[in-house]
PyMOL CGO cylinders between C-alpha atoms (Angstrom):
from pymol import cmd
from pymol.cgo import CYLINDER

trace = [
    CYLINDER, 58.50, 69.12, 9.32, 57.54, 72.46, 8.00, 0.3, 1, 1, 1, 1, 1, 1,
    CYLINDER, 57.54, 72.46, 8.00, 53.94, 73.82, 7.85, 0.3, 1, 1, 1, 1, 1, 1,
    CYLINDER, 53.94, 73.82, 7.85, 52.60, 73.50, 4.44, 0.3, 1, 1, 1, 1, 1, 1,
    CYLINDER, 52.60, 73.50, 4.44, 51.27, 76.56, 3.18, 0.3, 1, 1, 1, 1, 1, 1,
    CYLINDER, 51.27, 76.56, 3.18, 48.30, 76.35, 0.88, 0.3, 1, 1, 1, 1, 1, 1,
    CYLINDER, 48.30, 76.35, 0.88, 46.82, 79.20, -1.18, 0.3, 1, 1, 1, 1, 1, 1,
    CYLINDER, 46.82, 79.20, -1.18, 43.08, 79.77, -1.22, 0.3, 1, 1, 1, 1, 1, 1,
    CYLINDER, 43.08, 79.77, -1.22, 42.95, 78.52, -4.62, 0.3, 1, 1, 1, 1, 1, 1,
    CYLINDER, 42.95, 78.52, -4.62, 44.64, 75.11, -3.64, 0.3, 1, 1, 1, 1, 1, 1,
    CYLINDER, 44.64, 75.11, -3.64, 42.58, 74.79, -0.53, 0.3, 1, 1, 1, 1, 1, 1,
    CYLINDER, 42.58, 74.79, -0.53, 39.46, 75.21, -2.84, 0.3, 1, 1, 1, 1, 1, 1,
    CYLINDER, 39.46, 75.21, -2.84, 40.64, 72.51, -5.07, 0.3, 1, 1, 1, 1, 1, 1,
    CYLINDER, 40.64, 72.51, -5.07, 41.40, 70.22, -2.01, 0.3, 1, 1, 1, 1, 1, 1,
    CYLINDER, 41.40, 70.22, -2.01, 37.88, 71.05, -0.92, 0.3, 1, 1, 1, 1, 1, 1,
    CYLINDER, 37.88, 71.05, -0.92, 36.35, 70.37, -4.18, 0.3, 1, 1, 1, 1, 1, 1,
    CYLINDER, 36.35, 70.37, -4.18, 38.37, 67.10, -4.39, 0.3, 1, 1, 1, 1, 1, 1,
    CYLINDER, 38.37, 67.10, -4.39, 37.17, 66.02, -1.02, 0.3, 1, 1, 1, 1, 1, 1,
    CYLINDER, 37.17, 66.02, -1.02, 33.52, 66.91, -1.93, 0.3, 1, 1, 1, 1, 1, 1,
    CYLINDER, 33.52, 66.91, -1.93, 33.56, 65.09, -5.31, 0.3, 1, 1, 1, 1, 1, 1,
    CYLINDER, 33.56, 65.09, -5.31, 35.17, 62.09, -3.56, 0.3, 1, 1, 1, 1, 1, 1,
    CYLINDER, 35.17, 62.09, -3.56, 32.54, 62.10, -0.94, 0.3, 1, 1, 1, 1, 1, 1,
    CYLINDER, 32.54, 62.10, -0.94, 29.84, 62.52, -3.73, 0.3, 1, 1, 1, 1, 1, 1,
    CYLINDER, 29.84, 62.52, -3.73, 31.22, 59.65, -5.65, 0.3, 1, 1, 1, 1, 1, 1,
    CYLINDER, 31.22, 59.65, -5.65, 31.62, 57.39, -2.60, 0.3, 1, 1, 1, 1, 1, 1,
    CYLINDER, 31.62, 57.39, -2.60, 27.77, 58.17, -1.63, 0.3, 1, 1, 1, 1, 1, 1,
    CYLINDER, 27.77, 58.17, -1.63, 26.70, 57.46, -5.26, 0.3, 1, 1, 1, 1, 1, 1,
    CYLINDER, 26.70, 57.46, -5.26, 28.64, 54.30, -5.26, 0.3, 1, 1, 1, 1, 1, 1,
    CYLINDER, 28.64, 54.30, -5.26, 27.31, 53.27, -1.91, 0.3, 1, 1, 1, 1, 1, 1,
    CYLINDER, 27.31, 53.27, -1.91, 23.64, 54.15, -2.56, 0.3, 1, 1, 1, 1, 1, 1,
    CYLINDER, 23.64, 54.15, -2.56, 23.19, 53.63, -6.17, 0.3, 1, 1, 1, 1, 1, 1,
    CYLINDER, 23.19, 53.63, -6.17, 25.54, 50.53, -6.76, 0.3, 1, 1, 1, 1, 1, 1,
    CYLINDER, 25.54, 50.53, -6.76, 26.77, 48.77, -3.61, 0.3, 1, 1, 1, 1, 1, 1,
    CYLINDER, 26.77, 48.77, -3.61, 23.76, 48.84, -1.50, 0.3, 1, 1, 1, 1, 1, 1,
    CYLINDER, 23.76, 48.84, -1.50, 21.37, 47.68, -4.16, 0.3, 1, 1, 1, 1, 1, 1,
    CYLINDER, 21.37, 47.68, -4.16, 23.75, 44.85, -5.25, 0.3, 1, 1, 1, 1, 1, 1,
    CYLINDER, 23.75, 44.85, -5.25, 24.04, 44.03, -1.72, 0.3, 1, 1, 1, 1, 1, 1,
    CYLINDER, 24.04, 44.03, -1.72, 20.38, 43.81, -1.16, 0.3, 1, 1, 1, 1, 1, 1,
    CYLINDER, 20.38, 43.81, -1.16, 19.86, 41.71, -4.35, 0.3, 1, 1, 1, 1, 1, 1,
    CYLINDER, 19.86, 41.71, -4.35, 22.79, 39.46, -3.28, 0.3, 1, 1, 1, 1, 1, 1,
    CYLINDER, 22.79, 39.46, -3.28, 20.95, 38.95, 0.25, 0.3, 1, 1, 1, 1, 1, 1,
    CYLINDER, 20.95, 38.95, 0.25, 17.65, 38.37, -1.50, 0.3, 1, 1, 1, 1, 1, 1,
    CYLINDER, 17.65, 38.37, -1.50, 19.15, 35.66, -3.96, 0.3, 1, 1, 1, 1, 1, 1,
    CYLINDER, 19.15, 35.66, -3.96, 20.80, 34.07, -0.90, 0.3, 1, 1, 1, 1, 1, 1,
    CYLINDER, 20.80, 34.07, -0.90, 17.61, 33.80, 0.85, 0.3, 1, 1, 1, 1, 1, 1,
    CYLINDER, 17.61, 33.80, 0.85, 15.94, 32.35, -2.61, 0.3, 1, 1, 1, 1, 1, 1,
    CYLINDER, 15.94, 32.35, -2.61, 18.95, 29.87, -2.87, 0.3, 1, 1, 1, 1, 1, 1,
    CYLINDER, 18.95, 29.87, -2.87, 18.37, 28.90, 0.81, 0.3, 1, 1, 1, 1, 1, 1,
    CYLINDER, 18.37, 28.90, 0.81, 14.72, 28.37, 0.24, 0.3, 1, 1, 1, 1, 1, 1,
    CYLINDER, 14.72, 28.37, 0.24, 15.06, 26.41, -2.85, 0.3, 1, 1, 1, 1, 1, 1,
    CYLINDER, 15.06, 26.41, -2.85, 17.65, 24.19, -1.28, 0.3, 1, 1, 1, 1, 1, 1,
    CYLINDER, 17.65, 24.19, -1.28, 15.35, 23.61, 1.50, 0.3, 1, 1, 1, 1, 1, 1,
    CYLINDER, 15.35, 23.61, 1.50, 12.56, 22.61, -0.81, 0.3, 1, 1, 1, 1, 1, 1,
    CYLINDER, 12.56, 22.61, -0.81, 14.94, 20.33, -2.69, 0.3, 1, 1, 1, 1, 1, 1,
    CYLINDER, 14.94, 20.33, -2.69, 15.89, 18.55, 0.49, 0.3, 1, 1, 1, 1, 1, 1,
    CYLINDER, 15.89, 18.55, 0.49, 12.29, 18.07, 1.38, 0.3, 1, 1, 1, 1, 1, 1,
    CYLINDER, 12.29, 18.07, 1.38, 11.61, 17.00, -2.08, 0.3, 1, 1, 1, 1, 1, 1,
    CYLINDER, 11.61, 17.00, -2.08, 14.47, 14.38, -1.70, 0.3, 1, 1, 1, 1, 1, 1,
    CYLINDER, 14.47, 14.38, -1.70, 13.16, 13.18, 1.88, 0.3, 1, 1, 1, 1, 1, 1,
    CYLINDER, 13.16, 13.18, 1.88, 9.56, 12.77, 0.30, 0.3, 1, 1, 1, 1, 1, 1,
    CYLINDER, 9.56, 12.77, 0.30, 11.11, 10.90, -2.61, 0.3, 1, 1, 1, 1, 1, 1,
    CYLINDER, 11.11, 10.90, -2.61, 12.91, 8.60, -0.26, 0.3, 1, 1, 1, 1, 1, 1,
    CYLINDER, 12.91, 8.60, -0.26, 9.50, 8.10, 1.71, 0.3, 1, 1, 1, 1, 1, 1,
    CYLINDER, 9.50, 8.10, 1.71, 7.82, 7.57, -1.77, 0.3, 1, 1, 1, 1, 1, 1,
    CYLINDER, 7.82, 7.57, -1.77, 9.84, 4.60, -2.39, 0.3, 1, 1, 1, 1, 1, 1,
    CYLINDER, 9.84, 4.60, -2.39, 9.15, 3.01, 0.67, 0.3, 1, 1, 1, 1, 1, 1,
    CYLINDER, 9.15, 3.01, 0.67, 5.44, 3.75, 0.22, 0.3, 1, 1, 1, 1, 1, 1,
    CYLINDER, 5.44, 3.75, 0.22, 5.59, 2.22, -3.31, 0.3, 1, 1, 1, 1, 1, 1,
    CYLINDER, 5.59, 2.22, -3.31, 6.93, -0.97, -1.76, 0.3, 1, 1, 1, 1, 1, 1,
    CYLINDER, 6.93, -0.97, -1.76, 4.39, -0.81, 1.12, 0.3, 1, 1, 1, 1, 1, 1,
    CYLINDER, 4.39, -0.81, 1.12, 1.50, -0.31, -1.41, 0.3, 1, 1, 1, 1, 1, 1,
    CYLINDER, 1.50, -0.31, -1.41, 2.66, -3.31, -3.41, 0.3, 1, 1, 1, 1, 1, 1,
    CYLINDER, 2.66, -3.31, -3.41, 2.95, -5.45, -0.42, 0.3, 1, 1, 1, 1, 1, 1,
    CYLINDER, 2.95, -5.45, -0.42, -0.54, -4.28, 0.72, 0.3, 1, 1, 1, 1, 1, 1,
    CYLINDER, -0.54, -4.28, 0.72, -1.93, -4.89, -2.64, 0.3, 1, 1, 1, 1, 1, 1,
    CYLINDER, -1.93, -4.89, -2.64, -0.61, -8.59, -2.59, 0.3, 1, 1, 1, 1, 1, 1,
    CYLINDER, -0.61, -8.59, -2.59, -1.91, -9.01, 0.90, 0.3, 1, 1, 1, 1, 1, 1,
    CYLINDER, -1.91, -9.01, 0.90, -5.33, -7.92, -0.35, 0.3, 1, 1, 1, 1, 1, 1,
    CYLINDER, -5.33, -7.92, -0.35, -5.18, -10.23, -3.25, 0.3, 1, 1, 1, 1, 1, 1,
    CYLINDER, -5.18, -10.23, -3.25, -4.38, -13.12, -0.92, 0.3, 1, 1, 1, 1, 1, 1,
    CYLINDER, -4.38, -13.12, -0.92, -7.08, -12.03, 1.55, 0.3, 1, 1, 1, 1, 1, 1,
    CYLINDER, -7.08, -12.03, 1.55, -9.78, -11.87, -1.29, 0.3, 1, 1, 1, 1, 1, 1,
    CYLINDER, -9.78, -11.87, -1.29, -8.95, -15.43, -2.43, 0.3, 1, 1, 1, 1, 1, 1,
    CYLINDER, -8.95, -15.43, -2.43, -9.44, -16.55, 1.18, 0.3, 1, 1, 1, 1, 1, 1,
    CYLINDER, -9.44, -16.55, 1.18, -12.60, -14.65, 1.75, 0.3, 1, 1, 1, 1, 1, 1,
    CYLINDER, -12.60, -14.65, 1.75, -14.07, -13.42, -1.59, 0.3, 1, 1, 1, 1, 1, 1,
    CYLINDER, -14.07, -13.42, -1.59, -16.58, -10.77, -1.93, 0.3, 1, 1, 1, 1, 1, 1,
    CYLINDER, -16.58, -10.77, -1.93, -18.87, -12.77, -4.34, 0.3, 1, 1, 1, 1, 1, 1,
    CYLINDER, -18.87, -12.77, -4.34, -20.16, -16.23, -3.88, 0.3, 1, 1, 1, 1, 1, 1,
    CYLINDER, -20.16, -16.23, -3.88, -17.82, -17.89, -6.52, 0.3, 1, 1, 1, 1, 1, 1,
    CYLINDER, -17.82, -17.89, -6.52, -20.12, -21.03, -6.79, 0.3, 1, 1, 1, 1, 1, 1,
    CYLINDER, -20.12, -21.03, -6.79, -18.26, -22.19, -9.81, 0.3, 1, 1, 1, 1, 1, 1,
    CYLINDER, -18.26, -22.19, -9.81, -14.86, -21.97, -8.17, 0.3, 1, 1, 1, 1, 1, 1,
    CYLINDER, -14.86, -21.97, -8.17, -16.36, -23.81, -5.37, 0.3, 1, 1, 1, 1, 1, 1,
    CYLINDER, -16.36, -23.81, -5.37, -17.76, -26.63, -7.47, 0.3, 1, 1, 1, 1, 1, 1,
    CYLINDER, -17.76, -26.63, -7.47, -14.44, -26.91, -9.41, 0.3, 1, 1, 1, 1, 1, 1,
    CYLINDER, -14.44, -26.91, -9.41, -12.49, -27.15, -5.96, 0.3, 1, 1, 1, 1, 1, 1,
    CYLINDER, -12.49, -27.15, -5.96, -14.88, -29.88, -4.81, 0.3, 1, 1, 1, 1, 1, 1,
    CYLINDER, -14.88, -29.88, -4.81, -14.95, -31.61, -8.07, 0.3, 1, 1, 1, 1, 1, 1,
    CYLINDER, -14.95, -31.61, -8.07, -11.12, -31.59, -8.18, 0.3, 1, 1, 1, 1, 1, 1,
    CYLINDER, -11.12, -31.59, -8.18, -10.68, -32.84, -4.50, 0.3, 1, 1, 1, 1, 1, 1,
    CYLINDER, -10.68, -32.84, -4.50, -13.14, -35.60, -5.04, 0.3, 1, 1, 1, 1, 1, 1,
    CYLINDER, -13.14, -35.60, -5.04, -11.25, -37.00, -8.08, 0.3, 1, 1, 1, 1, 1, 1,
    CYLINDER, -11.25, -37.00, -8.08, -7.86, -36.68, -6.24, 0.3, 1, 1, 1, 1, 1, 1,
    CYLINDER, -7.86, -36.68, -6.24, -9.33, -38.53, -3.07, 0.3, 1, 1, 1, 1, 1, 1,
    CYLINDER, -9.33, -38.53, -3.07, -11.50, -41.12, -4.80, 0.3, 1, 1, 1, 1, 1, 1,
    CYLINDER, -11.50, -41.12, -4.80, -15.02, -39.80, -3.38, 0.3, 1, 1, 1, 1, 1, 1,
    CYLINDER, -15.02, -39.80, -3.38, -17.96, -39.71, -5.33, 0.3, 1, 1, 1, 1, 1, 1,
    CYLINDER, -17.96, -39.71, -5.33, -20.07, -36.48, -4.65, 0.3, 1, 1, 1, 1, 1, 1,
    CYLINDER, -20.07, -36.48, -4.65, -23.82, -37.46, -5.10, 0.3, 1, 1, 1, 1, 1, 1,
    CYLINDER, -23.82, -37.46, -5.10, -25.42, -34.10, -4.28, 0.3, 1, 1, 1, 1, 1, 1,
    CYLINDER, -25.42, -34.10, -4.28, -24.75, -30.53, -3.55, 0.3, 1, 1, 1, 1, 1, 1,
    CYLINDER, -24.75, -30.53, -3.55, -27.75, -28.53, -2.15, 0.3, 1, 1, 1, 1, 1, 1,
    CYLINDER, -27.75, -28.53, -2.15, -27.40, -24.81, -1.13, 0.3, 1, 1, 1, 1, 1, 1,
    CYLINDER, -27.40, -24.81, -1.13, -28.91, -24.46, 2.22, 0.3, 1, 1, 1, 1, 1, 1,
    CYLINDER, -28.91, -24.46, 2.22, -28.80, -20.62, 2.93, 0.3, 1, 1, 1, 1, 1, 1,
    CYLINDER, -28.80, -20.62, 2.93, -26.74, -17.59, 3.93, 0.3, 1, 1, 1, 1, 1, 1,
    CYLINDER, -26.74, -17.59, 3.93, -26.12, -16.34, 7.34, 0.3, 1, 1, 1, 1, 1, 1,
    CYLINDER, -26.12, -16.34, 7.34, -24.75, -12.79, 7.52, 0.3, 1, 1, 1, 1, 1, 1,
    CYLINDER, -24.75, -12.79, 7.52, -22.25, -12.05, 10.34, 0.3, 1, 1, 1, 1, 1, 1,
    CYLINDER, -22.25, -12.05, 10.34, -20.67, -8.76, 11.13, 0.3, 1, 1, 1, 1, 1, 1,
    CYLINDER, -20.67, -8.76, 11.13, -17.75, -8.71, 8.59, 0.3, 1, 1, 1, 1, 1, 1,
    CYLINDER, -17.75, -8.71, 8.59, -18.76, -11.77, 6.47, 0.3, 1, 1, 1, 1, 1, 1,
    CYLINDER, -18.76, -11.77, 6.47, -21.50, -13.96, 5.21, 0.3, 1, 1, 1, 1, 1, 1,
    CYLINDER, -21.50, -13.96, 5.21, -21.58, -17.87, 5.92, 0.3, 1, 1, 1, 1, 1, 1,
    CYLINDER, -21.58, -17.87, 5.92, -22.95, -19.63, 2.95, 0.3, 1, 1, 1, 1, 1, 1,
    CYLINDER, -22.95, -19.63, 2.95, -23.84, -23.24, 3.55, 0.3, 1, 1, 1, 1, 1, 1,
    CYLINDER, -23.84, -23.24, 3.55, -24.29, -26.35, 1.36, 0.3, 1, 1, 1, 1, 1, 1,
    CYLINDER, -24.29, -26.35, 1.36, -25.27, -29.67, 2.07, 0.3, 1, 1, 1, 1, 1, 1,
    CYLINDER, -25.27, -29.67, 2.07, -23.04, -32.12, 0.63, 0.3, 1, 1, 1, 1, 1, 1,
    CYLINDER, -23.04, -32.12, 0.63, -23.64, -35.90, 0.07, 0.3, 1, 1, 1, 1, 1, 1,
    CYLINDER, -23.64, -35.90, 0.07, -20.91, -38.10, -1.02, 0.3, 1, 1, 1, 1, 1, 1,
    CYLINDER, -20.91, -38.10, -1.02, -19.57, -41.84, -0.79, 0.3, 1, 1, 1, 1, 1, 1,
    CYLINDER, -19.57, -41.84, -0.79, -16.26, -43.32, -0.52, 0.3, 1, 1, 1, 1, 1, 1,
    CYLINDER, -16.26, -43.32, -0.52, -13.93, -45.31, 1.69, 0.3, 1, 1, 1, 1, 1, 1,
    CYLINDER, -13.93, -45.31, 1.69, -13.64, -44.13, 5.21, 0.3, 1, 1, 1, 1, 1, 1,
    CYLINDER, -13.64, -44.13, 5.21, -10.04, -42.76, 4.96, 0.3, 1, 1, 1, 1, 1, 1,
    CYLINDER, -10.04, -42.76, 4.96, -10.63, -41.17, 1.54, 0.3, 1, 1, 1, 1, 1, 1,
    CYLINDER, -10.63, -41.17, 1.54, -13.56, -39.28, 2.92, 0.3, 1, 1, 1, 1, 1, 1,
    CYLINDER, -13.56, -39.28, 2.92, -11.37, -38.20, 5.89, 0.3, 1, 1, 1, 1, 1, 1,
    CYLINDER, -11.37, -38.20, 5.89, -8.66, -37.06, 3.45, 0.3, 1, 1, 1, 1, 1, 1,
    CYLINDER, -8.66, -37.06, 3.45, -11.23, -35.18, 1.42, 0.3, 1, 1, 1, 1, 1, 1,
    CYLINDER, -11.23, -35.18, 1.42, -12.62, -33.36, 4.34, 0.3, 1, 1, 1, 1, 1, 1,
    CYLINDER, -12.62, -33.36, 4.34, -9.16, -32.43, 5.53, 0.3, 1, 1, 1, 1, 1, 1,
    CYLINDER, -9.16, -32.43, 5.53, -8.22, -31.07, 1.98, 0.3, 1, 1, 1, 1, 1, 1,
    CYLINDER, -8.22, -31.07, 1.98, -11.32, -29.04, 1.95, 0.3, 1, 1, 1, 1, 1, 1,
    CYLINDER, -11.32, -29.04, 1.95, -10.43, -27.38, 5.24, 0.3, 1, 1, 1, 1, 1, 1,
    CYLINDER, -10.43, -27.38, 5.24, -6.79, -26.76, 3.79, 0.3, 1, 1, 1, 1, 1, 1,
    CYLINDER, -6.79, -26.76, 3.79, -7.93, -25.02, 0.81, 0.3, 1, 1, 1, 1, 1, 1,
    CYLINDER, -7.93, -25.02, 0.81, -6.78, -21.32, 0.11, 0.3, 1, 1, 1, 1, 1, 1,
    CYLINDER, -6.78, -21.32, 0.11, -10.68, -20.25, 0.41, 0.3, 1, 1, 1, 1, 1, 1,
    CYLINDER, -10.68, -20.25, 0.41, -11.83, -20.31, 3.93, 0.3, 1, 1, 1, 1, 1, 1,
    CYLINDER, -11.83, -20.31, 3.93, -14.29, -23.24, 4.23, 0.3, 1, 1, 1, 1, 1, 1,
    CYLINDER, -14.29, -23.24, 4.23, -15.38, -25.55, 7.14, 0.3, 1, 1, 1, 1, 1, 1,
    CYLINDER, -15.38, -25.55, 7.14, -17.10, -28.80, 7.44, 0.3, 1, 1, 1, 1, 1, 1,
    CYLINDER, -17.10, -28.80, 7.44, -19.90, -29.05, 10.05, 0.3, 1, 1, 1, 1, 1, 1,
    CYLINDER, -19.90, -29.05, 10.05, -22.47, -31.68, 11.15, 0.3, 1, 1, 1, 1, 1, 1,
    CYLINDER, -22.47, -31.68, 11.15, -20.89, -34.66, 9.75, 0.3, 1, 1, 1, 1, 1, 1,
    CYLINDER, -20.89, -34.66, 9.75, -22.91, -37.90, 9.74, 0.3, 1, 1, 1, 1, 1, 1,
    CYLINDER, -22.91, -37.90, 9.74, -21.47, -41.04, 8.29, 0.3, 1, 1, 1, 1, 1, 1,
    CYLINDER, -21.47, -41.04, 8.29, -23.25, -44.33, 7.69, 0.3, 1, 1, 1, 1, 1, 1,
    CYLINDER, -23.25, -44.33, 7.69, -21.80, -47.68, 6.83, 0.3, 1, 1, 1, 1, 1, 1,
    CYLINDER, -21.80, -47.68, 6.83, -22.71, -49.16, 3.09, 0.3, 1, 1, 1, 1, 1, 1,
    CYLINDER, -22.71, -49.16, 3.09, -21.54, -52.36, 1.64, 0.3, 1, 1, 1, 1, 1, 1,
    CYLINDER, -21.54, -52.36, 1.64, -20.78, -51.60, -1.96, 0.3, 1, 1, 1, 1, 1, 1,
    CYLINDER, -20.78, -51.60, -1.96, -17.51, -52.51, -3.89, 0.3, 1, 1, 1, 1, 1, 1,
    CYLINDER, -17.51, -52.51, -3.89, -16.61, -48.91, -4.53, 0.3, 1, 1, 1, 1, 1, 1,
    CYLINDER, -16.61, -48.91, -4.53, -17.39, -47.37, -1.07, 0.3, 1, 1, 1, 1, 1, 1,
    CYLINDER, -17.39, -47.37, -1.07, -17.57, -48.17, 2.45, 0.3, 1, 1, 1, 1, 1, 1,
    CYLINDER, -17.57, -48.17, 2.45, -19.33, -45.14, 3.94, 0.3, 1, 1, 1, 1, 1, 1,
    CYLINDER, -19.33, -45.14, 3.94, -21.88, -42.68, 2.92, 0.3, 1, 1, 1, 1, 1, 1,
    CYLINDER, -21.88, -42.68, 2.92, -21.36, -39.06, 4.58, 0.3, 1, 1, 1, 1, 1, 1,
    CYLINDER, -21.36, -39.06, 4.58, -23.44, -35.94, 4.72, 0.3, 1, 1, 1, 1, 1, 1,
    CYLINDER, -23.44, -35.94, 4.72, -22.12, -32.78, 6.01, 0.3, 1, 1, 1, 1, 1, 1,
    CYLINDER, -22.12, -32.78, 6.01, -22.77, -29.02, 5.74, 0.3, 1, 1, 1, 1, 1, 1,
    CYLINDER, -22.77, -29.02, 5.74, -19.85, -27.21, 3.96, 0.3, 1, 1, 1, 1, 1, 1,
    CYLINDER, -19.85, -27.21, 3.96, -19.59, -23.49, 4.98, 0.3, 1, 1, 1, 1, 1, 1,
    CYLINDER, -19.59, -23.49, 4.98, -18.00, -21.27, 2.64, 0.3, 1, 1, 1, 1, 1, 1,
    CYLINDER, -18.00, -21.27, 2.64, -17.32, -17.62, 3.71, 0.3, 1, 1, 1, 1, 1, 1,
    CYLINDER, -17.32, -17.62, 3.71, -17.61, -14.33, 1.64, 0.3, 1, 1, 1, 1, 1, 1,
    CYLINDER, -17.61, -14.33, 1.64, -16.55, -10.78, 2.72, 0.3, 1, 1, 1, 1, 1, 1,
    CYLINDER, -16.55, -10.78, 2.72, -19.41, -8.41, 3.19, 0.3, 1, 1, 1, 1, 1, 1,
    CYLINDER, -19.41, -8.41, 3.19, -17.29, -4.98, 2.57, 0.3, 1, 1, 1, 1, 1, 1,
]
cmd.load_cgo(trace, "trace")
């Protein structure tokens, strides 16, 4: 190819075109492309952070469902434990239980005497002296039923003596220990 000869005026126009193109590219890069790229990068970081927070929240929500079920289970366990070992004395409930069981097992309760409290580390042992009459096997069933009740109770110091009446063959005296929670 032949050498291209440009006039000074043409060379000035080419130089001005190159200069304006450079200025345009510089302006485009620094006033449009770089700020937009910076915003895109910031928004990408925000999106990543928000997605991370969403994933953490989803994991906590999954744990929360388990916690709700565990809390419900613990509440039912607490209620069952409170029935076995109540915080209050609940004498009316105790009397109702003794009366119901005595009727069921044909035993006649002749006396219930409170005999004191004995505090222990986590519970208080509340004792009552109970006198009753009935047939030998009925008294045994009554004492067994007391021990099997939902509330924790024990029979202690049982003394039995024979009597000769049409409705009963033994007279029994024992100490009923009912427990209550100190917490």
